[in-house]
KOLKETI-239474 format. One record per residue (C-alpha): residue number from 1; x, y, z. Coordinates in Angstrom, 2 decimals, always signed. Each point is the difference from the previous one (the first is absolute). Example, Ala and Ser with C-alpha at 12.3 -4.5 7.8 and 13.67 -1.06 7.14 Angstrom:
BEGIN
+------+---------+---------+---------+
| pake |       X |       Y |       Z |
+------+---------+---------+---------+
|    1 |  +12.30 |   -4.50 |   +7.80 |
|    2 |   +1.37 |   +3.44 |   -0.66 |
+------+---------+---------+---------+
# end
This chain:
BEGIN
+------+---------+---------+---------+
| pake |       X |       Y |       Z |
+------+---------+---------+---------+
|    1 | -136.89 |  -50.02 |   +8.63 |
|    2 |   -0.62 |   -1.45 |   -3.44 |
|    3 |   -3.26 |   -1.70 |   -0.94 |
|    4 |   -0.14 |   -3.37 |   -1.71 |
|    5 |   -1.36 |   +0.41 |   -3.43 |
|    6 |   -2.48 |   -2.69 |   +0.66 |
|    7 |   -1.58 |   +1.82 |   +3.03 |
|    8 |   -2.09 |   +2.31 |   -2.07 |
|    9 |   -2.63 |   +1.16 |   +2.41 |
|   10 |   +0.40 |   +2.63 |   +2.80 |
|   11 |   -1.38 |   -2.39 |   +2.61 |
|   12 |   +2.54 |   -2.74 |   -0.67 |
|   13 |   +2.80 |   +2.62 |   -0.12 |
|   14 |   -1.05 |   +1.26 |   +3.41 |
|   15 |   +0.07 |   -3.47 |   +1.49 |
|   16 |   +3.31 |   -0.66 |   -1.72 |
|   17 |   +1.64 |   +3.08 |   +1.51 |
|   18 |   -1.43 |   -0.89 |   +3.45 |
|   19 |   +1.37 |   -3.49 |   -0.14 |
|   20 |   +3.51 |   +1.14 |   -1.16 |
|   21 |   +0.10 |   +2.01 |   +3.26 |
|   22 |   -0.97 |   -3.11 |   +2.00 |
|   23 |   +3.32 |   -1.38 |   -0.81 |
|   24 |   +1.72 |   +3.23 |   +1.09 |
|   25 |   +1.21 |   +1.10 |   -3.46 |
|   26 |   -0.74 |   -0.38 |   -3.74 |
|   27 |   +2.00 |   -1.52 |   -2.88 |
|   28 |   -0.21 |   +0.60 |   -3.71 |
|   29 |   +1.30 |   -3.43 |   -0.93 |
|   30 |   -0.38 |   -3.61 |   +1.00 |
|   31 |   +2.52 |   -1.86 |   +2.05 |
|   32 |   +1.49 |   -2.27 |   -2.63 |
|   33 |   +2.01 |   -3.19 |   +0.62 |
|   34 |   +0.70 |   -1.50 |   -3.41 |
|   35 |   -3.47 |   -0.23 |   -1.36 |
|   36 |   -1.81 |   -0.02 |   +3.39 |
|   37 |   -2.01 |   +3.16 |   +0.94 |
|   38 |   -0.97 |   +0.22 |   +3.76 |
|   39 |   -3.18 |   +1.96 |   +0.95 |
|   40 |   -2.28 |   +0.47 |   +2.83 |
|   41 |   -3.71 |   -0.44 |   -0.68 |
|   42 |   -2.35 |   +2.14 |   +2.08 |
|   43 |   -3.71 |   -0.61 |   +0.19 |
|   44 |   -3.14 |   -0.04 |   +2.14 |
|   45 |   +0.22 |   +3.70 |   +1.04 |
|   46 |   -1.92 |   +1.00 |   +3.00 |
|   47 |   -1.19 |   +3.70 |   +0.56 |
|   48 |   -1.58 |   +1.63 |   +3.01 |
|   49 |   -1.47 |   +3.48 |   +0.50 |
|   50 |   +2.50 |   +2.51 |   +1.14 |
|   51 |   -2.11 |   +0.93 |   +3.05 |
|   52 |   -0.05 |   -3.64 |   +1.09 |
|   53 |   +3.71 |   -0.34 |   -0.42 |
|   54 |   +0.72 |   +3.17 |   +2.11 |
|   55 |   -2.36 |   -1.29 |   +2.71 |
|   56 |   +1.80 |   -3.24 |   +0.33 |
|   57 |   +3.72 |   +0.97 |   -0.04 |
|   58 |   +0.73 |   -1.90 |   +3.21 |
|   59 |   +0.39 |   -3.71 |   -0.97 |
|   60 |   +0.99 |   -3.21 |   +1.61 |
|   61 |   +3.12 |   +0.56 |   +2.13 |
|   62 |   +1.16 |   -3.51 |   -0.82 |
|   63 |   -0.26 |   +0.48 |   -3.80 |
|   64 |   +2.94 |   -1.76 |   -1.62 |
|   65 |   +2.72 |   +1.77 |   -1.97 |
|   66 |   -0.33 |   -0.96 |   -3.67 |
|   67 |   +2.15 |   +2.50 |   -1.89 |
|   68 |   +2.15 |   +2.12 |   +2.20 |
|   69 |   +0.66 |   +3.55 |   -1.47 |
|   70 |   +1.24 |   +3.32 |   +1.45 |
|   71 |   +1.08 |   +0.36 |   +3.51 |
|   72 |   -0.43 |   +2.69 |   +2.56 |
|   73 |   +1.16 |   +0.09 |   +3.71 |
|   74 |   -1.18 |   +2.30 |   +2.75 |
|   75 |   +0.69 |   -0.38 |   +3.68 |
|   76 |   -0.42 |   -3.73 |   +0.80 |
|   77 |   -2.24 |   -0.74 |   -2.98 |
|   78 |   +0.64 |   -1.38 |   -3.44 |
|   79 |   -2.48 |   +1.12 |   -2.76 |
|   80 |   +0.40 |   -2.59 |   -2.81 |
|   81 |   -1.83 |   +0.66 |   -3.31 |
|   82 |   -1.88 |   -2.97 |   -1.42 |
|   83 |   +0.36 |   +0.83 |   -3.69 |
|   84 |   -3.22 |   +1.58 |   -1.29 |
|   85 |   -1.96 |   -1.38 |   +2.99 |
|   86 |   +0.87 |   +1.93 |   +3.15 |
|   87 |   +2.31 |   +0.36 |   +2.98 |
|   88 |   +1.02 |   -2.50 |   +2.70 |
|   89 |   +0.67 |   +1.69 |   +3.37 |
|   90 |   +2.52 |   -2.03 |   +2.01 |
|   91 |   +1.04 |   +0.60 |   +3.52 |
|   92 |   +3.83 |   -0.27 |   -0.01 |
|   93 |   +0.69 |   +0.83 |   +3.70 |
|   94 |   +1.89 |   -3.35 |   -0.01 |
|   95 |   +1.71 |   -0.38 |   -3.42 |
|   96 |   +0.49 |   -3.71 |   +0.78 |
|   97 |   -3.81 |   -0.47 |   +0.31 |
|   98 |   -1.86 |   +2.64 |   -2.13 |
|   99 |   -3.83 |   -0.31 |   +0.33 |
|  100 |   -2.62 |   +0.93 |   -2.57 |
|  101 |   -2.40 |   +2.57 |   +1.58 |
|  102 |   -2.32 |   +1.02 |   -2.87 |
|  103 |   -0.43 |   -0.07 |   -3.74 |
|  104 |   -1.28 |   +3.11 |   -1.73 |
|  105 |   -1.94 |   -1.01 |   -3.10 |
|  106 |   +0.88 |   +2.73 |   -2.47 |
|  107 |   -0.42 |   -1.16 |   -3.60 |
|  108 |   +2.61 |   +1.47 |   -2.35 |
|  109 |   +2.39 |   +0.83 |   +2.78 |
|  110 |   +3.67 |   +0.33 |   -0.77 |
|  111 |   +1.43 |   +2.75 |   +2.30 |
|  112 |   -0.01 |   +0.98 |   +3.65 |
|  113 |   +1.02 |   +3.04 |   +1.99 |
|  114 |   -0.79 |   +0.95 |   +3.65 |
|  115 |   -0.01 |   +3.18 |   +1.90 |
|  116 |   -0.89 |   -0.29 |   +3.72 |
|  117 |   -3.00 |   -2.26 |   +0.16 |
|  118 |   -1.12 |   +0.61 |   -3.60 |
|  119 |   +0.88 |   -2.50 |   -2.72 |
|  120 |   -0.17 |   +1.01 |   -3.67 |
|  121 |   -0.58 |   -2.60 |   -2.64 |
|  122 |   -1.01 |   -0.05 |   -3.58 |
|  123 |   -3.11 |   -1.86 |   -1.02 |
|  124 |   +0.22 |   +0.05 |   -3.80 |
|  125 |   -0.69 |   +3.58 |   -0.91 |
|  126 |   -0.81 |   +1.21 |   +3.57 |
|  127 |   +2.28 |   +0.91 |   +2.82 |
|  128 |   -1.42 |   -0.97 |   +3.49 |
|  129 |   +0.81 |   +1.43 |   +3.41 |
|  130 |   -0.65 |   -2.57 |   +2.72 |
|  131 |   +0.14 |   +0.42 |   +3.80 |
|  132 |   +2.10 |   -2.95 |   +1.26 |
|  133 |   -0.01 |   +0.97 |   +3.69 |
|  134 |   -1.67 |   -3.34 |   +0.49 |
|  135 |   +1.26 |   -2.27 |   -2.79 |
|  136 |   -2.84 |   -2.37 |   +0.68 |
|  137 |   -2.53 |   +2.68 |   -0.62 |
|  138 |   +1.28 |   +2.25 |   -2.75 |
|  139 |   -2.22 |   +2.89 |   -1.11 |
|  140 |   +0.01 |   +2.05 |   -3.18 |
|  141 |   +0.52 |   +3.71 |   +0.73 |
|  142 |   +0.80 |   +1.52 |   -3.42 |
|  143 |   +0.21 |   -0.83 |   -3.72 |
|  144 |   +1.36 |   +1.51 |   -3.16 |
|  145 |   -2.03 |   -1.19 |   -2.88 |
|  146 |   +1.81 |   -0.63 |   -3.32 |
|  147 |   +3.37 |   +1.01 |   +1.41 |
|  148 |   +1.88 |   -2.77 |   -1.69 |
|  149 |   -1.13 |   +0.86 |   -3.53 |
|  150 |   +2.13 |   -2.58 |   -1.50 |
|  151 |   -2.27 |   -2.65 |   +1.38 |
|  152 |   -3.14 |   +1.43 |   -1.71 |
|  153 |   -0.61 |   -3.22 |   -1.96 |
|  154 |   +0.67 |   -2.33 |   +2.93 |
|  155 |   -3.23 |   +0.21 |   +2.00 |
|  156 |   -3.21 |   -1.17 |   -1.57 |
|  157 |   -0.61 |   -2.60 |   -2.65 |
|  158 |   -2.66 |   -1.12 |   -2.54 |
|  159 |   -3.49 |   +1.20 |   +0.57 |
|  160 |   +1.01 |   +1.97 |   +3.10 |
|  161 |   +0.16 |   +3.60 |   +0.98 |
|  162 |   +3.74 |   +0.63 |   +0.22 |
|  163 |   -0.41 |   +2.66 |   +2.82 |
|  164 |   -2.13 |   -2.30 |   +2.11 |
|  165 |   +1.60 |   -3.50 |   -0.49 |
|  166 |   +3.22 |   -1.51 |   +1.21 |
|  167 |   +1.82 |   -3.08 |   -1.25 |
|  168 |   +0.56 |   -2.10 |   +3.18 |
|  169 |   +0.83 |   -3.50 |   -1.07 |
|  170 |   +0.96 |   -2.21 |   -2.91 |
|  171 |   +1.37 |   -3.45 |   -0.86 |
|  172 |   +3.40 |   -0.51 |   -1.71 |
|  173 |   +1.75 |   -2.90 |   -1.51 |
|  174 |   +3.45 |   -0.19 |   -1.70 |
|  175 |   +0.02 |   -1.70 |   -3.40 |
|  176 |   +2.67 |   -0.61 |   -2.60 |
|  177 |   -0.55 |   +0.05 |   -3.70 |
|  178 |   +2.39 |   -1.34 |   -2.62 |
|  179 |   -0.22 |   +2.32 |   -3.09 |
|  180 |   +1.92 |   +2.31 |   -2.27 |
|  181 |   -2.45 |   +2.80 |   +0.50 |
|  182 |   -2.23 |   +1.57 |   +2.68 |
|  183 |   -3.17 |   -1.82 |   +0.76 |
|  184 |   -3.26 |   +1.70 |   -0.77 |
|  185 |   -2.63 |   +1.03 |   +2.52 |
|  186 |   -2.70 |   -2.64 |   -0.05 |
|  187 |   -2.58 |   +1.45 |   +2.36 |
|  188 |   +0.65 |   -2.56 |   +2.77 |
|  189 |   +2.04 |   +2.33 |   +2.14 |
|  190 |   +2.96 |   +2.39 |   -0.37 |
|  191 |   +3.34 |   -1.29 |   -0.98 |
|  192 |   +2.81 |   +2.06 |   +1.34 |
|  193 |   +3.79 |   -0.41 |   +0.19 |
|  194 |   +1.30 |   -1.49 |   +3.26 |
|  195 |   +1.64 |   +2.75 |   +2.10 |
|  196 |   +1.81 |   +0.02 |   +3.34 |
|  197 |   -0.98 |   +2.61 |   +1.83 |
|  198 |   +8.93 |  +10.83 |  +12.60 |
|  199 |   -2.05 |   +2.90 |   -0.43 |
|  200 |   -0.44 |   +2.09 |   +3.17 |
|  201 |   -2.90 |   +2.41 |   +0.69 |
|  202 |   -0.93 |   +2.01 |   +2.98 |
|  203 |   -2.28 |   -2.82 |   +1.24 |
|  204 |   +1.38 |   -3.35 |   -1.34 |
|  205 |   +2.22 |   -1.83 |   -2.41 |
|  206 |   -0.92 |   -1.19 |   -3.48 |
|  207 |   +1.92 |   -2.25 |   -2.33 |
|  208 |   +1.85 |   +1.16 |   -3.07 |
|  209 |   -2.93 |   -0.95 |   -2.23 |
|  210 |   -2.19 |   +2.67 |   +1.45 |
|  211 |   -2.16 |   +2.07 |   -2.24 |
|  212 |   -1.39 |   +2.21 |   +2.77 |
|  213 |   +2.00 |   +1.79 |   +2.67 |
|  214 |   -0.25 |   +2.80 |   +2.47 |
|  215 |   +2.16 |   +2.92 |   +0.96 |
|  216 |   -1.35 |   +2.12 |   +2.85 |
|  217 |   -3.66 |   +0.97 |   -0.60 |
|  218 |   -0.07 |   -1.10 |   -3.71 |
|  219 |   -0.51 |   -3.30 |   -1.77 |
|  220 |   +1.52 |   -0.56 |   -3.40 |
|  221 |   -1.25 |   -2.83 |   -2.20 |
|  222 |   +0.39 |   -1.24 |   -3.59 |
|  223 |   -3.46 |   +0.51 |   -1.31 |
|  224 |   +0.64 |   -1.18 |   -3.58 |
|  225 |   +3.12 |   -0.88 |   -2.05 |
|  226 |   +1.21 |   +3.48 |   -0.32 |
|  227 |   -1.55 |   +1.96 |   +2.86 |
|  228 |   +0.50 |   +0.71 |   +3.64 |
|  229 |   -2.95 |   +0.92 |   +2.31 |
|  230 |   +0.50 |   +2.27 |   +2.99 |
|  231 |   -2.40 |   -0.42 |   +2.96 |
|  232 |   -0.19 |   +2.37 |   +3.10 |
|  233 |   -0.24 |   -2.27 |   +3.11 |
|  234 |   +0.38 |   +2.61 |   +2.57 |
|  235 |   -3.34 |   -1.26 |   +1.19 |
|  236 |   +0.87 |   -3.73 |   -0.24 |
|  237 |   -3.60 |   -1.18 |   +0.09 |
|  238 |   -1.11 |   +2.18 |   -2.85 |
|  239 |   +2.59 |   +0.06 |   -2.81 |
|  240 |   -0.40 |   +2.80 |   -2.46 |
|  241 |   +1.23 |   -0.02 |   -3.63 |
|  242 |   +2.45 |   +2.74 |   -0.68 |
|  243 |   +1.04 |   -0.65 |   -3.63 |
|  244 |   +1.26 |   -2.43 |   -2.66 |
|  245 |   +3.03 |   +0.65 |   -2.15 |
|  246 |   +1.98 |   -1.58 |   -2.75 |
|  247 |   +3.15 |   -1.31 |   +1.82 |
|  248 |   +1.69 |   -2.24 |   -2.72 |
|  249 |   -0.75 |   -2.94 |   -2.29 |
|  250 |   -0.86 |   -3.53 |   +1.18 |
|  251 |   +0.21 |   +0.69 |   +3.71 |
|  252 |   +0.21 |   -3.14 |   +2.27 |
|  253 |   +1.31 |   +0.88 |   +3.49 |
|  254 |   +0.48 |   +2.77 |   +2.40 |
|  255 |   +2.73 |   +0.41 |   +2.73 |
|  256 |   -0.12 |   +3.01 |   +2.36 |
|  257 |   +3.20 |   +1.26 |   +1.50 |
|  258 |   -0.09 |   +3.25 |   +2.13 |
|  259 |   -1.67 |   +2.54 |   -2.24 |
|  260 |   +0.63 |   -1.91 |   -3.25 |
|  261 |   -1.86 |   -2.54 |   -2.04 |
|  262 |   +1.81 |   -2.58 |   -1.98 |
|  263 |   -2.28 |   -1.42 |   -2.72 |
|  264 |   +0.89 |   -3.34 |   -1.68 |
|  265 |   -1.25 |   -0.46 |   -3.47 |
|  266 |   +0.42 |   -2.35 |   -2.91 |
|  267 |   +2.27 |   +2.47 |   -1.70 |
|  268 |   +1.96 |   +1.54 |   +2.94 |
|  269 |   -0.09 |   +1.78 |   +3.34 |
|  270 |   -1.53 |   +3.41 |   +0.52 |
|  271 |   +0.75 |   +2.09 |   +3.09 |
|  272 |   -2.32 |   +2.66 |   +1.39 |
|  273 |   +0.47 |   +2.63 |   +2.75 |
|  274 |   -3.14 |   +0.18 |   +2.12 |
|  275 |   +1.26 |   +2.64 |   +2.46 |
|  276 |   -3.17 |   +1.79 |   -1.22 |
|  277 |   -2.22 |   -3.09 |   +0.30 |
|  278 |   -2.72 |   +1.31 |   -2.35 |
|  279 |   +2.32 |   +0.98 |   -2.71 |
|  280 |   +2.67 |   -2.74 |   -0.69 |
|  281 |   +2.99 |   +1.13 |   -2.08 |
|  282 |   +1.95 |   -2.40 |   -2.13 |
|  283 |   +3.64 |   +0.28 |   +1.04 |
|  284 |   +1.69 |   -2.92 |   -1.76 |
|  285 |   -0.42 |   -3.16 |   -1.99 |
|  286 |   +1.91 |   -3.09 |   -1.09 |
|  287 |   -0.97 |   -1.97 |   -3.17 |
|  288 |   +0.56 |   -3.61 |   -0.86 |
|  289 |   -1.19 |   -2.51 |   -2.52 |
|  290 |   -3.58 |   -1.33 |   +0.51 |
|  291 |   -0.37 |   -2.26 |   +3.08 |
|  292 |   -1.99 |   -0.23 |   +3.16 |
|  293 |   +1.59 |   +2.41 |   +2.48 |
|  294 |   -0.34 |   +0.36 |   +3.82 |
|  295 |   +2.33 |   +2.37 |   +1.57 |
|  296 |   +1.23 |   +0.87 |   +3.52 |
|  297 |   +2.46 |   +2.58 |   +1.28 |
|  298 |   +2.04 |   +0.98 |   +3.07 |
|  299 |   +0.43 |   +3.50 |   -1.13 |
|  300 |   +3.41 |   -0.42 |   -1.59 |
|  301 |   -0.60 |   -2.87 |   -2.29 |
|  302 |   -3.18 |   -1.37 |   -1.71 |
|  303 |   -0.24 |   -3.82 |   -0.57 |
|  304 |   -2.10 |   -1.04 |   -2.91 |
|  305 |   -0.87 |   -3.57 |   -0.89 |
|  306 |   -0.86 |   -0.69 |   -3.63 |
|  307 |   -1.63 |   -3.20 |   -1.14 |
|  308 |   -1.36 |   -1.01 |   -3.44 |
|  309 |   -3.49 |   -1.16 |   -0.90 |
|  310 |   -3.13 |   +0.47 |   +2.09 |
|  311 |   -1.41 |   +2.54 |   -2.42 |
|  312 |   +2.97 |   +2.34 |   +0.27 |
|  313 |   +1.90 |   -1.27 |   -3.06 |
|  314 |   +3.77 |   -0.14 |   -0.43 |
|  315 |   +2.46 |   -2.65 |   +0.96 |
|  316 |   +1.98 |   +1.58 |   +2.85 |
|  317 |   +0.37 |   -1.77 |   +3.35 |
|  318 |   +2.28 |   +2.11 |   +2.14 |
|  319 |   +0.69 |   +2.37 |   +2.88 |
|  320 |   +0.88 |   +3.64 |   -0.90 |
|  321 |   +1.68 |   +2.02 |   +2.72 |
|  322 |   -0.37 |   +3.75 |   -0.63 |
|  323 |   +1.73 |   +2.82 |   +1.74 |
|  324 |   -2.82 |   +2.50 |   +0.93 |
|  325 |   +2.06 |   +2.41 |   +2.30 |
|  326 |   -0.50 |   +2.55 |   -2.73 |
|  327 |   -3.63 |   -0.61 |   -1.03 |
|  328 |   +0.17 |   +2.20 |   -3.08 |
|  329 |   +2.95 |   -2.11 |   -1.23 |
|  330 |   -0.47 |   -3.60 |   +1.14 |
|  331 |   +2.51 |   -2.43 |   -1.35 |
|  332 |   +0.22 |   -3.69 |   -0.45 |
|  333 |   +2.65 |   -1.46 |   +2.29 |
|  334 |   -0.09 |   -3.63 |   -1.17 |
|  335 |   -2.22 |   -2.75 |   -1.15 |
|  336 |   -0.29 |   -3.47 |   +1.63 |
|  337 |   -1.45 |   -2.92 |   -2.14 |
|  338 |   -2.76 |   -1.89 |   +1.77 |
|  339 |   -2.49 |   -2.81 |   -0.84 |
|  340 |   -3.35 |   +1.65 |   +0.22 |
|  341 |   -0.01 |   +2.53 |   +2.88 |
|  342 |   -3.11 |   +1.59 |   +1.51 |
|  343 |   -0.35 |   +1.61 |   +3.43 |
|  344 |   +2.90 |   +1.26 |   +2.05 |
|  345 |   +0.72 |   +1.55 |   +3.42 |
|  346 |   +2.93 |   +1.64 |   +1.76 |
|  347 |   +0.99 |   -0.05 |   +3.70 |
|  348 |   +3.09 |   +1.91 |   +0.67 |
|  349 |   +2.71 |   -1.45 |   -2.22 |
|  350 |   -1.95 |   -3.16 |   -0.71 |
|  351 |   -1.86 |   -0.17 |   -3.35 |
|  352 |   -2.71 |   -2.70 |   -0.45 |
|  353 |   -1.13 |   -0.86 |   -3.54 |
|  354 |   -2.67 |   -2.56 |   -0.99 |
|  355 |   +1.37 |   -1.73 |   -2.94 |
|  356 |   -1.27 |   -3.15 |   -1.74 |
|  357 |   +0.15 |   -2.81 |   +2.51 |
|  358 |   +1.67 |   +1.88 |   +2.85 |
|  359 |   +0.33 |   +3.17 |   +2.07 |
|  360 |   +3.47 |   +1.24 |   -0.46 |
|  361 |   +1.74 |   +1.88 |   +2.84 |
|  362 |   +2.85 |   +2.41 |   -0.86 |
|  363 |   +2.42 |   +2.17 |   +1.86 |
|  364 |   -0.67 |   +3.33 |   -1.60 |
|  365 |   +2.44 |   +2.12 |   +1.92 |
|  366 |   +1.64 |   +0.60 |   -3.31 |
|  367 |   -2.83 |   +0.16 |   -2.58 |
|  368 |   +2.47 |   -0.31 |   -2.88 |
|  369 |   +1.27 |   -3.31 |   +1.38 |
|  370 |   -2.96 |   -1.91 |   +1.56 |
|  371 |   +1.07 |   -3.21 |   +1.80 |
|  372 |   -2.38 |   -2.85 |   +0.14 |
|  373 |   -0.18 |   -1.19 |   +3.63 |
|  374 |   -2.77 |   -2.61 |   -0.01 |
|  375 |   -3.07 |   -1.24 |   -1.84 |
|  376 |   -3.44 |   -1.08 |   +1.35 |
|  377 |   -1.49 |   -2.61 |   -2.21 |
|  378 |   -3.53 |   +1.02 |   -0.94 |
|  379 |   -2.80 |   -0.97 |   -2.35 |
|  380 |   -0.32 |   +2.99 |   -2.25 |
|  381 |   +0.63 |   +2.77 |   +2.60 |
|  382 |   -2.06 |   +3.13 |   -0.92 |
|  383 |   +0.75 |   +2.70 |   +2.64 |
|  384 |   +1.85 |   +0.46 |   +3.32 |
|  385 |   +0.13 |   +2.38 |   +2.90 |
|  386 |   +3.11 |   -0.18 |   +2.03 |
|  387 |   +0.62 |   +2.05 |   +3.19 |
|  388 |   +1.49 |   -0.53 |   +3.41 |
|  389 |   +1.32 |   -3.33 |   -0.84 |
|  390 |   -3.34 |   -1.50 |   -1.00 |
|  391 |   -1.07 |   -0.61 |   -3.60 |
|  392 |   -3.49 |   -0.66 |   -1.38 |
|  393 |   -0.09 |   -1.68 |   -3.32 |
|  394 |   -3.07 |   -0.45 |   -2.28 |
|  395 |   +0.40 |   -3.06 |   -2.31 |
|  396 |   -2.15 |   -2.06 |   -2.25 |
|  397 |   -0.69 |   -2.39 |   +2.91 |
|  398 |   -0.61 |   +2.40 |   +2.80 |
|  399 |   +1.44 |   +2.52 |   +2.50 |
|  400 |   +3.39 |   -0.83 |   +1.68 |
|  401 |   +1.68 |   +1.70 |   +2.85 |
|  402 |   +3.77 |   -0.18 |   +0.68 |
|  403 |   +2.45 |   +1.07 |   +2.68 |
|  404 |   +3.25 |   +1.23 |   -1.55 |
|  405 |   +1.93 |   +1.06 |   +3.05 |
|  406 |   +2.67 |   -2.34 |   -1.33 |
|  407 |   +0.24 |   +0.27 |   -3.79 |
|  408 |   +1.84 |   -3.18 |   -0.29 |
|  409 |   -2.75 |   -1.83 |   +1.79 |
|  410 |   -3.35 |   +1.57 |   -0.96 |
|  411 |   -2.68 |   -1.65 |   +2.08 |
|  412 |   -3.68 |   -0.67 |   -0.97 |
|  413 |   -2.34 |   +1.38 |   +2.60 |
|  414 |   -3.45 |   -0.91 |   -1.49 |
|  415 |   -1.81 |   -0.84 |   -3.21 |
|  416 |   -3.65 |   +0.71 |   -0.92 |
|  417 |   -0.74 |   -2.20 |   -2.92 |
|  418 |   -2.03 |   +0.96 |   -3.13 |
|  419 |   -2.69 |   -2.52 |   -0.96 |
|  420 |   +0.94 |   -0.12 |   -3.66 |
+------+---------+---------+---------+
# end
């Protein structure tokens, strides 16, 4: 991430990095419409001692959804990330009437993974292991300090001990400035650019935007832009760090398939064999121009959505279909132009893609000739998990569930609105 020239102190830089993450990503240039630059102003930062934060993870079960992020499903429960704030636990026994059970207040949270009754979550630099046997009374069973090394600057703030203080709240306000240059930092807050923020494991299902996944007794997570961390979870309650290794530049997402990891990055896709889980071996890659890049695979083909902006650079908005039957020699099959695609999911021959103002549903029985079957109008859909004729879609305005037994007549089952 690049610093603004005006932010000349370490403390202001630390806060700036933190707040960029609050939006889910970073940008290096303002959003410009003619001479109008749109920013989000963050101020009134609130910090708490880490010990107090860990002691009060269980929050108000009725806490509203403000900014829905990544999605995880296990059994009859939905685990929905509240971007940089925590995790909503939702009882989905009846998809037509989902019920919020608890809110886990975990500042800095982005990712979720679950093995048995243990939930793993990032809290800025730390990885937490939480016993969720009783979702209303979650307990901390283990912790890996400073595991997510890429978040080193995203914990404490001015006049605080970074290792003991956690950013837990802030205020934000959008503002538009008409100018022919970037505005200067004036000390009244931080001006930042406005940003818009299925994977199957042995225990649950994550969306295609996941940055932390499991295969067997090992958890794999993007710990900073270029590195993957390996954690032994053979004892789920007490995760043990195995190692970190360079896995590729500008990593963004992970998709596990059998004994392979498909890593999406801003410059391409990297494929690793983890048949020896402690010693991943790179077995293939596919490069593309700079773009944000989630990826999924069915073992024969990989589906990669590329979208411009959001800190990734480039101007591509497309779907790349890649033949990965021979991992050492993966080949581009074809490219489909799209609007601004993000998350995607595949159920049998049906391919779902979040794209602009809709979720597009394709017949993917012939990957070189996708056929658009239907579209679900959506407000900036971010990610989707589709399986067993049910789809969960995270959008700017909340969490939707659909029944797609009949593709020509996709039916809304429920909607949990976001407050903002």
